[in-house]
N, C-alpha and C positions, 0 to 999 in steps of 0.2 A: 509582280503577277500580280492579278487580280483570283479572289479563293469568293469560296460560294458554299455554306450550307448543304450536307450529301447525307443520305438515311443509309443505312446497313440494315437491309431485311435478315435482323438476329435480333434475339431476346437479350431480355439484362442479365438473365441468367448464363448465357452462356460468357457476356461479359463479364458479369464477376467470378466464372469458372476459375480464364484463362488472366485474372487482375492477382485473383488465390492464387495462383500458380505463379505469376511472377513474383508477386508478393514473400513468395516461399523462398524462393529463389534463391533473391535477395538478400535476405535473412543467412540464410544459410551460405552463403559466399564474405555477408558482411562487407558488403556492395557499401562505397560512399552513393553521397548524393549525386544524381542522374538529372537530365535536362526534362525527363518527362517521370509523373509519377506511375507506377504499377499498371492505375487505371487506363492513364493516356498507352502508354504503350501497347497496354492490349486491344484499347481503338483501333490505333495503328494497324496492327497486324490485322485484324481484325478485315479492315477496311481493302489491307489489300489481298487478302485471301479470297472476302466472299465479293466485292466489287472490282480485282483488277486492279488497283490505282496502281500508279506505278509508283521506285520510289522519290521521280523525282515531284513529283505532288503529295506524296506523306510527306517529304521536306518541305514546300511551300508550306500545306496545309496544318502543321505543327509545330513551324518557325525552328526546323532544326538543319544540321546536315544534312546530305542524300546518306554518305559513307554510316551516320547514327541511325539513319533510318536500316538501311540496310542488313546493322549488325543487330537493331531493336528486332529484325521478323527473324534473322536468319536463328534470335537465342533463342523466340518464346517457340519456333518451330520443333528446335531440336528438342525442349520441351514437350511438350503436347506433344511427336511421335515419339518418345520417349514411354509411354503410357498407353498407346495403340495394342489393342492384342496378336498374339501369335495368331500362326494360323489352327493349331490345333487349341485353343482356345475359341477361337469363332467357330469349327467344326462343333464342340461341345456344345457349344449355343445353338447353333444350329439342327442339334438331334433334338431338342422342345419342338420344334416346328413339323411342323403335316411332312411336309416337303420345301426345296430350297429351287433356287433359278440360279443356274449360271450363266456368267457373259463376258465377252469383253469387250474392251474399249479402246481408242487411241487418244492419247492423248498430244496433240501436238505441240511442238519443240523444236526449238533453232537453236542457236550457236553451237553446233554438231559439228567439229575435227572429222571422226571418222565417219560420214555421212550413210556407207550402206550397210551396217548391222540395224540402225534406225529405220531405216525407208522399207515402209507397209507399200507391198504391190495390190495388197487389197485396198487398201483407205486411197494409194497414192501419194502419200507427203511423207516427210518423216515426223515420227512422236515415239511415243513409250509405249508397251503394253500392260493393259490392267486388266484384273480380273476381278469380277464383280458376282458377288454372293448377294442374291434379294431372299426371301421371305415372302410367302405366299400372297400377301397381298401386296408387293411390291415397296416396302421396305428395305432401305442399306442396311447387309447385315454386317457386311467385310467387306474391302480392301485390298488387293493383295498388292508386294513390292512390283515396284515398276521393271519391264524388262524392256530391251531391245524391242522397237514397232518391227522390225523381221523377224519376229519370233513369231509362228502361230498361235492360236489359241490354245488348243490342245496341249500342245508342247511348253506351253506359260505355263501351267493349268498345275503339269505335272511336274514344272520344275519347283515351282513354291510346294508342292507337297501339295495342294489341295484335294486332288483325287484321292490321295491316301488317306483323309484326315477323314475328308467326308465319309466313304467305303469303311470307314476302320471303326465310324460311330452309325454307322448304317442311314444316312440322312440321304433318303431319294430328294434326285438331285435331275430337276430336267433343262437340258440344252439342247443348244439350235443342233444342226448338219457337222458345223466344224468341228467336233467335239468325238465327232462318232469314231471309235473305237476306244475309248474312254475304257469301256469296262465296269465293273465297279455297280457303284446303283447311280452309277448315269446314264439318263434316259433320252433317246434321242428321237428325232421324227425316220422314217421308213426316207429312205436316198434311193433313185433308179441309180444302175452301173450296170455294166457290160452284158452280167449274168442274169437280172432282174429290171431289162426295158421299159417295163412297166407296170406302177403301183397295181392294186388289186383296189375295188371298191370301199373295204375294209381299212386299207391299210392308209388311207387316202384320208378316211372319217380318224381312222387314229392321229396322222397329222396334223388335220384341222385342232382337234381336241386341243393338242401338245398347243399347239402354237395358241392356240387362248391363252394357255397357264403360260406360255412359256415370256408373251407381250408384259404381262405384267414386270418381267425382270428390266421390263425398259425406265423403269419409274425409276431406279437405284441407281443407273445411271445417269437419269438426268437429275437426278439428287446430287449425285456426285459433282457432277458439271454444271450443276446453278452456283459451286461456286467460281466466281468470274473468272480464277487465274488459273483453271486447269482451260480456259479456253486456247491459250496457249504459251507453253511457258516458256520464257527468255530466259534460261539460267543452266548451268552446268547438267546436263541429264541422268545425273548421280546427286542434283538433290531433289530430284523428283521420289522417290521413295520418302523421304520424308516430307515433304509436305503435302504428298495423300498422308499418308499417318496423320497427318494433325488434321486435317480438313479431316479424316475419320472421329479423330475423338469430337471436333468441335460437335459434328453433324450428332454423335450420339446426346452431346449433351440438349443439342436441339428437338431430337426424338423424346429422349428423358420427358421432357418439358409441357410437350404435348398427349403424351399417354395417361399424364396424373391428368 
């Protein structure tokens, strides 16, 4: 198999943080010699998450077995996921913002035994529903645990406790029409219905202003999906949540670097 050098669009800070986490885990377990040192394992994991490299490519590039590559990735993802914020912590952090932007996204996935719960009628494909919270500049604040793709955005936000957490902390939140009826602090645009077949000029102006604010939330979704592994998950759907949480932790390290 041919090999070639490749770049990972991440900082050395992220690599060092993950390496330290792996090194501490090995020390705590009194782990014996392994084929890759913590730095190499961290590089392998970042190549998988950020570039979407398959286990076969990783195994060839790092001269290890495919099973070993899978084990290294799974171990590191679980270590990172354990550091992810829960919904209450995320809402407390969002309370320091002028407002937040809420949006839902579908992460495509395969290897589904029971396909019906994971089929999204909106997107016409199988996947998992992830709720994304952004700040006024469109930076990623938090991403929810993954739910089956058939779950509606509003239902998903309620299931993970995001609506209640934002309301309890008084975080004004802008969302699209799919969240109408959320109540609390969630602000949605005006929508035509049977009793309101036409919108007034003032309502249309409000909707345009609302759309300009909410459009920035797409940046957070794009930031999450810049991790190429999420272009299509080829694993058990139950692994989607720890993968998203691990990426959320790594992205926070990257954002911390840029904020300084």
